[in-house]
N, C-alpha and C positions, 0 to 999 in steps of 0.2 A: 824878890828877884831883882838883881841889878842889871839894867840894860848895859850893853857894851859902852865903854867909855869912848869919848871922842879920841880918835887915834889918827896918826899920820898915815898917809897912803902907804900900804905895804905892797909886797910883791905877790900876794895871794891872788889866785884866780878861782872864782866860784862858777862851777859848771853844773847845770841842772839836767837831769833826765826827765822823762815824761811821767814818772810815777806819781809825783805830787807837786806840780808846778806852783800852786798857790803857797805851799809851805816853803818851797825854794825861794820864791820871791819875797816872802816874809823874812826868811833868814838873811837874804841879801840886804833887805831894808834895815834890819837890826844890826847887821855888820857894817852898814853904811858904805856899801860898795855895789856896783852894778853886776849883774850876771854876765859872765863871759859869753860872747857870741858863739854859739855852737848849734849845729844842725843834728837833730836826732830824729830820723824818719824811717820809712820802710821802702825797700825796693818792691817791685811789682809782685815778686814771689813771697813777700812777707819777711824777708831777711832784714835785719836792722842795719841802717846806714848811719854812720857817725862822721861828722867833719867838724873840726875845730877851726873857727874862722879868725882866731887871734893868736899871736905869738905866745907860746908857753915856755920857751927856753929859759931854764934857770929859775922858774917860778914854782911856788908851793901851790898845789892845786887841791881844792876841796870839791869832791863829787857829791852832789846833793841828790840822793836817790834811795829812798826807802824801798825795800824789796817786798812791797805789799802786793796783794792780788791785783792783776794777774802776776803771780810771783815769778814764773819762769820768764815772761817777757821783760819784766823790770830787772831781774837778775842779769839777764843777757845784756841789757842796755848798760848796766853798771860795769860788767866785765869788758865790754867793747870800748866804753868810754875810758876805762883805766888803761887799756892797751894803747888807745890813741894818744893819751897823755904821756905815757912812757915813751912812745916812739916820737913824740914831739919834744923830747928832752926836758920834760918837767923835772924840777929838782926833787919834789916829793909829791906823792898822790895819797891824800887822805879820803877814804870813803866815809861820808857822813850818811849812815844808814840808821835813821831813827827807829824804824821797825825792821827787824832782822828776820826775813822769811826762812822757813824750815827750822826755826829755833826749837820747835817742839819735838823734833826728831834728833835729840842730842844724845841718845843712848840706844843700845840694842833692846828693843821691846820684845823680840822673839829670837829664836835661835838662828834664824837666817835673815834677819832684817838689817838694813844699812844704818849707819850713823850719818844721816844726810847733812846735818849741820857742820860736821867735820869736812865733808866733801865740799860744801859751799865755801868754807874757810880756805881750803886748799886752792880752789879755783880763783878766789879773790886775790890771794897772794901771787899765784902764777900769772895773773893778768897784769900785775904791776902795782897793786895797792901796797903802800908802805905803812899805813896806819888806818885804824878803824875807830870811828866815833859813833856810838850807839846810845840808845835810851832804853833802860829797863829790859835788858836781855831776859828772855823767859827762863833761861838756865844760865846762871853765872859761870858755870864751867866752860861755856863756849869760848870765853876769853882764852882759855888754855888750848883751844884748837888752833889758834894762830901762832905763828912764829914771829909775829910783828906786834908792836904795841896796840892794845885795845883799850879805849877809854869808855867805860860803861857808866853813863849818867843816870840819874834817878828822877822820876817824875814827882816824887814826894814833895820837893820844895815848891813846885807849881801848885800842887793840891793844897799844901799847908797854907799858902798865901791866900788862895781862893776861899778856903774854909774859914780862915781867920777874918776875912772880909765879910763873909755871908752870915756866919754864926757867931754871935757875940757872947752867948751864954755857954762858955766852955764847961761849966760845972755839970751841965745836963747832957754832955756829949760822951760817946764811947766809940772808939774805932774798932771795927769788927773785921777779922780775917775770915774770908769765906772757906778757908781750909787750913789744915795744919801747915802746909808748905808756905803759906803767906804770912806766917806769924812774925817773922823778922821784919818784913815790910811794914806790917801794921804797927809793930812796936816802935819803929823809927818815926812814923807819923804821929803816933800817940805821944811820944816823947816831945816832939816838936810842938804839939798842941797843948801838952800838959794835961792829958786826960787818960782814963784807963782803957784797957783793951778787952775784947771778948773774942772767942774762937768758936767757929762752927765746925762740928764734927759731922762729916757727910759721907755717904757711900755713893760711889759712881756705878750705876747699873749698866750704862752704855757709855761710849766715849763722849757723848754730848748730853747726857742726862744724869742728874745727881739727885739724891734724896737726903734731906737734912735729918740727922739722927738726934743730935744734942747741941745745945748752946752752952758753952763754958764761959761764965761771967754774968754780971748783972746788967740787963738791958731794959728792964721794966720802966716804962715812963720816960725813957731817954731818946735822944736823937742819935741814931746809929749811922756811922759812916762806914759803909762797906768799901774795902780797898782791894783792887786786883791789878795785875800787870796787863791783862789781856781780856777783852770782852769779845768772845766769838759768837756763840749762839745766844748768849745772855741767860741761858737756863739756870746756871749756878746762882747768879745774882738775883734773878727774879724769884727763884725758890727760897733763897735765903731771906729776902725781904718779906715774903709771905710768912715764913716760919717765925721771924723776929716779931712781927706785928701780931699775928693770930695766936701763936702758941706761947709767946714769951712777953707780950705786953709792951713792945717798943712803941713809942709815940710817933716817931718819924724815921724813915730810912732813905738815905741817899747813897748812890754808888759812884765811886771814882775809879776810873781805869785808864791806864796809859795808852793802850793801843785798842782802838775800836774796830775790830775786824768786822763785826756786825754781819755775819753770814746768815743765810737762810731767812728765817722769820724773826731775827733778833730785834729789829726796830719795832715791829708790831708787838712783840713780846714785852718790850720795855714800856711801850705806850699803854698797854693794857694791864700793867703790873701795879703793885702797891708802892713802887719806888716814887718818891717825890721827884727825883730827877736822876739822870745818869750823866755824869760829867766825864768827858774824854779829852785827850789831847788831839791835835790835828796831824799826827804822824801818818794817818791814813785818811785819804780824802773821801768824803761822802756827800751825796745830795739827798737830804732828808725831805720827806713829804711835808707840805705846809702845815698839815694838821698835827705834826709831831711837836709837842710843846715841852716834853720833859727830858729831852736830850740836848745838851749844849757842849760846845767845844771851847777849850782854852788853848792858847798858842804855845808851842814848845820852841818857837823861833828865837826868842831872846836868850833862852838857856843855851841852845845849840850855838848861836852866834858868839856868845861870850866864851863858850868852850873852845870854839875855833880860834878866837883871838888869843886865848891862853896857850893853845898848842903852838901858835906861831911865835909868841913872845917867850915861851918857856916858863910861864907862870904856873902855879899849882892849880889843879882842877878840884882839889878836895874842898875848897871854899864854896863850890857850887852844890855841895851835898846837903846844905841846910837852907831853910827859907830866909834866914837872916844873914846871908853872905854879904861880904863887903868887897 
């Protein structure tokens, strides 16, 4: 991953909500620009109060606000910030939403269910957002829910660089997709690393519990890299690691996931699992217990900052889709 090049001061303004201030500060540091002075607080009745304390007229604004839990609060902050920027005569408003909340509600799952991801897209556009920059959207078709440009970056280059640094013996490595839906993602990482892939055939008994039925591919004696876009309860990855080691003879299993939702007992589940480690990006902020030794985070800030710079300068973002970008 290439850090943003030294650049002349541009007219961009970086404004952070409260969803993930450490990530916003890291993005600003990588972008080599200070965060714009803005107040995002609460009135006594809980309503969100936003005030921009610097001039935005004619400037390109980046709103740094993943809509992670608490999703509704962080989403409303984003919408109100966008409205404030629009009314302050900003030239453009780009919502940098590394984690896109409600992305798992991207289709009708029952006859009278909503498509909430589409509703969120409409709300963002109505609030004044002109462009969206996200990371590993759970469902790629969400890009089509917007009538504005949507740039969907991938966490794969971050993971590939980390894996290349940590694992030197690529010949003994295999990238494993935890389900059929993640094959394309696993294939891209395997191509970058120059190693084979394997696929887990699973059955989901409940929304948060899955059972491994088969493993397609040779994993015996190998280091398995499980790859997923989202780690929620961690049940899928923990069950997959157990099956790979106990039933199929894998030597080691590590898991990489872009978004660590880590709801419920996810942290405890990973700590007590057969995973060597779980590696996540910092799109969602967590305070882990001190005894947790097998979960670590890598920063998505350099990738997001470089993408923001390319949005401003009109450069191609496709160069950011590989670990060897220039």
